[in-house]
N, C-alpha and C positions, 0 to 999 in steps of 0.2 A: 314711390315705395323703394327707391334705390338704397335708402339708408337702413333697410331691414335685413336681418340675418335670414338664412335659408329657412330656419325653423319658424321665425316670425312670419315670413312670407307665406309658408304653408298654412300656418294658423289663421292668417287673414283670409286666405282663399278657400279654406276647407268648407265652411258652411255655405258660402255662396255657390260653390261648385256642386255640392251635394243637393242643395235645394233646387238649383237651376235644372239639373238633370232629372231629379226625382219628380218634381212638379210637372215638368214637361211630359213625362210618360203618364203620370196620373191624369193630366188634362186630356190626353188621347183616350184613355180608358173611360173617363167621365163622359166625354162627348159621345163615345160609342154607346155607352149605357143609355144615354138620353135618346139615342136614335134607334135603339132596339137590340143592340148586341150586348149581352151580359157576360161575355166570356171573361173579361178582366175582373169583373166583380165576383164571379163565381170562384176564381182562382186566387182571390185575396189581394189583387194588385191595385185596388182603389184605396190605397193607403199611403200616407206620407212617411211611413217607416222606410228609411233608405235601404235597410237590409233586404227588403223585398225586391228592390230594383237594381241593386249594385251589380255591375259587370266588372270583374276584377281588373280587366284591361282598360275598358272605356271610362269607368267611373273613378278608378284609383290610379292606375299606372300612367296612362297618357296625360291626364291633367297634372299630376305631380311632376312628371318630366318636363312638361311645357312651362309650368310655374318656375321650376329651377332654371331652365334655359332662358326664360324671358320670352318676350313676344306675346302674341295672343294665345289664349287658353281655350280649349274646347274639350268635349268628351261626350260620352253617351252611356245610357243605362240599358238594361235588358228591355227589349221592346215588349210592350203589353200585348197580350194576344187579342187580335181583332178578327172577327169572322164577318166579312161583308155580305155573306148570304143571309144574315139576319137583318139587313137593312132593307127598307122598302124601295129605296132608290140607291143601289150599291155605289155607282160611280160618284153621284152627287154627295151622298152621305159620307163616303170615304174622304172626299175633299174637305168636308166640314170637320171630320175627325182629325185629319192631317193638320189643318190650320189651327186647331185648338192648342197644339204644342207650342208653336211659335208665338201665338197670342199670349199664352201663359208667361213666356219668357219676356215679352214686351211689358206686361203688367208688373212682373217681378223687377225688371230694370227700373221702373218708376219707383217702386217701394224701396229698393236699395238706394236710389238717389236720395230719397227722403231720409233714410238712415244716415247717409253721408252728410246731408245738411244738418241733421241733429248733432253729428260729430263735430262739425265746424262750430256750432253754437256752444257746445260743451267744452271746446278746447280752452276757453278763457278760464273756466273754473275747475275742470277736471281734465287736464291735458292728456293723461294716459288713456282714459276711457274715450275721450273725444277723438284722439288720433286713431285708436283702434276702430271706432265706428266709421270714421272718415275713410280709412283705408279699406275696411270691409265693404263700405258702400260703393267705393270706386271699383273694387273687385266684382261686386255683385252686378253693377251696371255692365261691366265689361263682359263677363261670362254670359250673361243673359242676352246681351245684344249680339254677341258672336253667334250664339245658338239661334237667335231669331233670324239673323241674316243668312247664316249658313244653311238652315233648314228650308229657307225659301228658294234655294237654288233648284232649278228644274232637273236635278240629277237623281234618277232612281237609285236607292229607295228613300231619298230625302223627302221631307213633307211636301215641298213645292212640286215634286213630280206627280203627286196624287191630284193636285189641282189641275195641272196640265192634262193629265190622263182623263179627267172628268170631261174635258172639252174636245177630246179627240174621238173620231169614229172608233167603234169597238175594235176592228182589225188593227188600226194604227196603235190604239192604246195597248193592245196585247203585245205587239212588237216592241213598243216603247218600254213597257214594264219588264220585258225580258232582260233589260240591262241591269236590273236590280242587283243580281249577284256580283256584278263587277263595279258597282257604284263606289263602294268604299275603297277599292283598289285605285280607282281613278282619283278619288279624293286624297288619299295618302300620296299618290304620285304628284298631284298638284302641290301638295304641302311641301314635299321633299324638294321639288324643282323650284320652289319659291313663287309659284303662280297664284296660290290660294290667297295669300295675304292681300295682294293688290286687288283681287276680285272683291274681297270682303270689306276692305278698309274704307272705301268711298261711302257705301250705305251705312257702315258702322259709325263713322264720324258724323254723318248727317243726323242720325237718330240720337247719338250721344249728345251732341250740341243742343238738339231740340229738347231732350229730357232735362238736361242740366239747366236750360233756360226756363223751363216750366217750374223747376224746384228752386231756382235761384242760386245755383252753384256756378261760379265763374272763375 
């Protein structure tokens, strides 16, 4: 994508980023609804309308800056409301709700890879459309796999921490979850110091090659 202007790059990334972040949050709310908590549903957050989920900083500013600067792109939306008191098995069910977000990103990465493959096929007859679909597919795979891998990190409040918490004794889990208010500070610190990318790139490259192999993109 190095041949694209800044505006073309933003256009290519806009839909993949919006869908990746929005569907991630909807997946949390949908899983919570199935397990007994209707908080997100009652507040109208079980919708793919991005306006309901947009966080001005996490959904718009941060991804746009990272797209312009290059490197990997990530972001976040407003978290859907979840009340674990409505679950029959709070710790276990919260783990399932947490995993729904990354799972949705993995599925979307596959769908975007298919779009990229369609773009490759169309390049022979419709080069402009084919190239746009190819670049959008690559962007979609990238943002969704970054969110997939990032959210599996066992750092509160990321999704992976809820899975870890489900297996800890309650006193340990309580202490562990107290780290949540500082989790994003730690995350931004790792990003600024250059440690976050090396942590993510190994799993990211593994899953990217796997998905591209499934779809036939080489």
